[in-house]
Phi, psi and omega in degrees: 000150179304131188297327184283353182291320183298313177301327179291318178297316178299324179289324174303313181294317182298320184274333186229358177068200185298325183300315180288329176294320176297319178298318177300318179296323179293318176302310183299320181295318179299314181295321180298328180271002179078025180248151177292135175293159182296337174210161176305132175300317174214157182233148174245123178249116171277100186281354171191153169261356179295144177207147179264008177249169180226063183287137184293335184271003187226136179244017179305315181301329182289340179241028182293148178290153179288325178234145176301144172304143182301133176298321180300319182290322177295318179295323179295322178291320176300318177301317181296318178298314180297317180298328182278346177108011175297143186263330187213152177222136176252131179256123186219191180212212020039204175248102187296335182283358169293340173280122177293339183265014180303317178302325178293323176295317178298313182299323179294316178299317180295321179296336178270009177084009179274142165288133185236130181241147180233132169256133179214153173276357175082005186281345186247021186275061171288164180302320181294317181290324178299312182299317182294319182291316179295327179295333180284345174067050170296150180284334181203155182216123177256132175250122180280131178214121191255033174178162175268355181232149183299318184299318181293307183299313185295325178291316181291328181269346175075021181224102178301140178083356186289327180299310181297320180294318184290315180297322175299315184285331175294321174302316179294322178298313180296318179297319180293322178298324181291342181266353181291148181246165177091179185273149180096118185236127179285118175286136184240124182225152170262144177228131177251130168281106194267124179207196185298329186285338185228008185299330181287352185255010187296320180293318178294330179295317179292323175298320177298317178301319179296319181294327181280346178083019181285165183278338181193166180225132181232160179233139175229116181300144181298126172251110182283066187288335182299324180243004177073008184268157171221122180246131180280154174293149171297155187305316182292318179294323179294318178295321178296319178296319178302320180291318178301312182295323179296318178294320179299312185291338180261354187264180185291341180264009177302333179298338181275345184290118179282326182294145172288158180299320181292327177294318179296324174300316179294322179297321178295318177297318179301313181286349172270358176097005182290148172288140183260160178301135180283327181298136180204140182277354185307315180296342182266334188225016184215155170218135174248133187233126184272177184295347176260011177065032169267143189249149182218160178293333186201169180295316177303318179288329173296319180297323181272354186054051179240150179058040184284146167224153185278176186302322182297339184256014181304320183252026179297150175304148185306322183297338182266000183268145177298142178287136177298144180289125185299326183292334176282315183297328180287352179240035184227133171220054184287131191297316187294331180269314184291324177297321178295317178300318179296317181295326181276357181075026182269348180235000000 
């Protein structure tokens, strides 16, 4: 099972006691039975498509909104999710920390009893922003880093010098987190978008995570969603990646791997060009919402602008929702959805 799930379950209990644990069990039971949960188990909010990076696999900056979505409207949506019984919300982008009010959005979600997660490219982790974000008490924060070496990461992200700046600021983030007081600890993890350009660096990447003091390291295979393409690794590179992952899972730093073993097996198959299982619980237990408040079953379909429904239909009955396109699902191994399916025994 994904390593970060146990801390999340414990946080559900800590914040809501037995009642919220029962709600979590009801959500899981519904998904296990192939039924739509009474509310999304978790929601992903893209609070902006703006980004200060130029990653080749992403076209969000090219379709960024002219103005940030209203904080009041986002808070109202968070209220609606909480009122309906959603347990967790992830704030993402684009780069969500380009919004100066991101800590206020996190704090509002936490005040409504939601577990709140943040994805960031790490470019805005100044001392002031770190303090404000940690004070808002997100349960977890993922920092994207696409290589164990500066040359690799900076080339893939399109920003020279970004690797050195981010690793420096992640050290500061971890140090600041260790000084926080009170209950509730923000989990800090590194995530690599894993593909042909950085597959040889996976062992060094986990070593880097250990040196930075993060709680975990995760991998998500590159989904070339901007152009809908998927390219498999060459046979030699694929065999090398399999060897790297085998050594990691058997080595002393295996404790840092956030991904489940079965997910990594699937990621290796995905990068080898295999068709993936079409079945996915995302349409039953998740909603992804873009900066225009349009809703989708999952982040990949939001990225592709497929199976869209408008804001009024966010909580529509499952039977009224567009069916996800099978050709997209067969080319998907997205961690947040596939890990949940694996944990529920659906794959």
